[in-house]
Every structure is written in C-alpha cells, then in structure tokens.
N, C-alpha and C positions, 0 to 999 in steps of 0.2 A: 942336560935336560933341554928338550926343544920347547918352543913357544906354546904349543898346544898343551903339553904336559904341565907347564907352569901355569897356564890359564886354568886348566882343569883343577890343579892343586889349589889355586886361589879361590875358585868357585866352591870347591869342596870345603875349604876352611871357612868361607863366609857362611855357607849353609850350616856348618857345625855350630858356629857361634850364634847364628840367628835361631837355631832350633834348640838351643840350650833351654832346659826346663826352667820355667820361672817359678819362683817360690810364691806361695799364697801370701798376700798382704794381710796384715792385721786390720780389723775394722777401725775406722777413724774414732768412733766413740765406743768405749767399753763400759759394760754395765757390771756393777758389782753384785747384782742379784738383789739389791735393796728393794726395787720395785716389786719383784715377785714375792719376797718375804712379807712386805707390807700388804700386798694383795691377799695372800694366804691368810694373814692375821685378820684382815678385814672380813673375809668370807667366813672364817671360823666364828668370829664375833656375831655376824649376821645370822648364821645357822643356829648358834646357841640362843640368841634372842628369840628367834622364831620358834624353837623347840620349847622355850619357856612359855610363850604365848599359847602354843598348842596344848601344853600340859595344863595351863590355866583353864582353857576352854573345856578340856576333858574333865577336870576336877570340879568345874562349876556346875556340872549336871551329872552326879554320880549314878543316876538311874539309867543312863545310856551306857551301853557296853561298847567301847571302842576297841578296834583291833589295829595292831601295828603291822603294816605291810613290810615285806623285805625290800621294798623300793624306796622307803623313807617317808611314807605318808601314813595317815591314820584314817580310819573309816568306821562307820556304823550303819546298820541296816535300819531304814525307815519301814520298808516292806521287804520281807524275806520270802523267797520261793524255795521251799524245801522239797517240792515234788520233783522238779526237773534237775537233771545232773549236768546237762550240756552248758558249755560256756562258749562265747565267741572265740574263734581262733583266727590265725593269720589268713587274710583273704575273704573271710566272711563279711557280709554286709550287715552292719548293726544300725538299727533305727532307735534313736534315743532322744530324750528331751533333757535339758539341764538348766540350772540356774547358778549364777556365780555371785557370791557375796564376799565382802571383805571380812576380816577377823572381828570386826565390831558388829557384824550382822547386817550391814547395809547392803542392799541389793545393787550390784554393779550392772548385771545383765539378767533380766527376768527370763523365765523359760518361754514366755510368749515371744520375746524378742529373738530368742535363739532357736526356736523350733521351726520346722522339724530338722533333726540332724540325721544325716545318712553318712555312714563312715565305713570305708573298706579297711578292716582291721589290719594294722601294721603296714598298710600300703598307702596311706595318706598321712599328711603332716598335720597333726593336731597337738594340743598341749600334752606334754609328756605324761603328766599325772593321769589325764583322761585315757591316754593310750594304754597305760597299765591297768587302770581301774576298771575299764569296760571289760577287760578279759577276766576279771574276778567275778563278774555278775552273771546271773541267770535271767532268763526271760521274765519280764514283769516285776523285776526287783527294783527297789528304789533305795539308793545308797547315798549317804552324805560323806564326802571326802574332805579331809583337812590337808591341803597341799602346801608344803613349804615353797617359797618363791622359786627355788632352783628347779623344781619340777612343775611349776606353773608357767609363768611367762618370763621368769628369770630377770636378769639385770636390765632388760630392754623394755619390758611391759608389752602392751599390745598396740601401742601408738594411738590409742583411743581413750578408754576409761580406766584401764589397769596400768598403774604406775610401775616404775622399776622396783625390783625386789619386793613385790607385794605377795604375801602368802594369801591363799584363797580357800574359801569354803565352796565346794561344788556339790550340789544335790542333783544326782543323775537318776533318771528312770529309763531302764532298758526295756523298750516296748516290744522289741522283737529282733531276731537276727536270722539270716539265711546263710546256710553253708555255701561257700563259693562254688562247689561242684553241683549245686542244685539251681544255680542261676543260668539263665539263657540271655542272649542279647536283648530279648524283648522285655524281660523282667529285671534286668540289672539297671538300677537307677543311675549308676555312675558311668555308664557307657556313653551318655549324652554330654558328658562334661568335656 
C-alpha cells in the first residue's frame, strides 16, 4: 500500500469514528410524575369546591332558572329576547356591557368601569367564559353567568382586582352585533386598533 492509500485509509477511519451516532443522554434530573399527580389532585379539588359554591348559589334562589352550558358554566336570563333568532358568530362585532362580581356578590368591576365593550367574536382575546357566553346571546338580552375560575381568569387572575383561581359572576347585556360581512372600513370600530 502506498502512502496516499494509507493516509486515505486513516482519514476514512477517523471520519467513521467521529461520525459514529451518539446515543441520547438521559436527563440529569428525573421526575417520577409526583408533581403532575399532585397538580391534578389540586385542580380536581379546586373544581369540586367551585361546583359546590355554584350549586349553593343556584339553590339559594329557586325562583331563578339556571341553565348548564356544555362548556362548564351556568347562566340565567335577566332579560330574554324571544323574537330574534340570530346570535353572534365568528368575526361579528359585538357591542356589550358587563359587570363582574365575586361569588359573594361583591362588585369587582362595574359596568360603568368596563363600558363600552366592542368585541370581534372569536378574533380577539377575552375571558374564555365571555367568549362562549356571548355566542349564546341574542340582541338586547341580559344574561348572568356563573363562571368557574378555569374559564374566567384562571390560576393567574387579571393582575389587578381578580385574584388567582377566582370564580366569577358576570352579568352581560348584548346591546347589538353586526355581521362581519356588513362591516366596511368606515364602520368597523376595530380597524383603528
């Protein structure tokens, strides 16, 4: 074998050794899943406690008929519109007022503080419960919602007056809504944002 062949063979062997696939290393710290199990248990306990409180609110006034939504909250009509059939859909612009209370009935944010609300349905980020609740409403309806914390502001709160894991009572008045296809740049209030 000549010198060039030997050098080529040595380079080839070095390349083969350096290109050897490395095995994935195990993480330095391994979790046994205890944290996740504890978190799940804590959340189940939290939800069960909130459901008991909601049940207590509902039972405390049997003259009010509450409805359970398929999204995990309860609601009743303060003012019901039985003439109209249309409800806001994705992209529609909803005009509404609302008030937020805690489960003891204390006002956290009044409708005066929060008004007016203009919301592009399912295209803007608002409280999950409101996002679903508004789509149940018809024009000129007033509905009171009982939102468990996980569909209100969750474990974080709103960084102001709503604390972590706080279930809420929201009374919403849907003043009007406009279908997205009827809006023009001049009458779309969200174009200027």
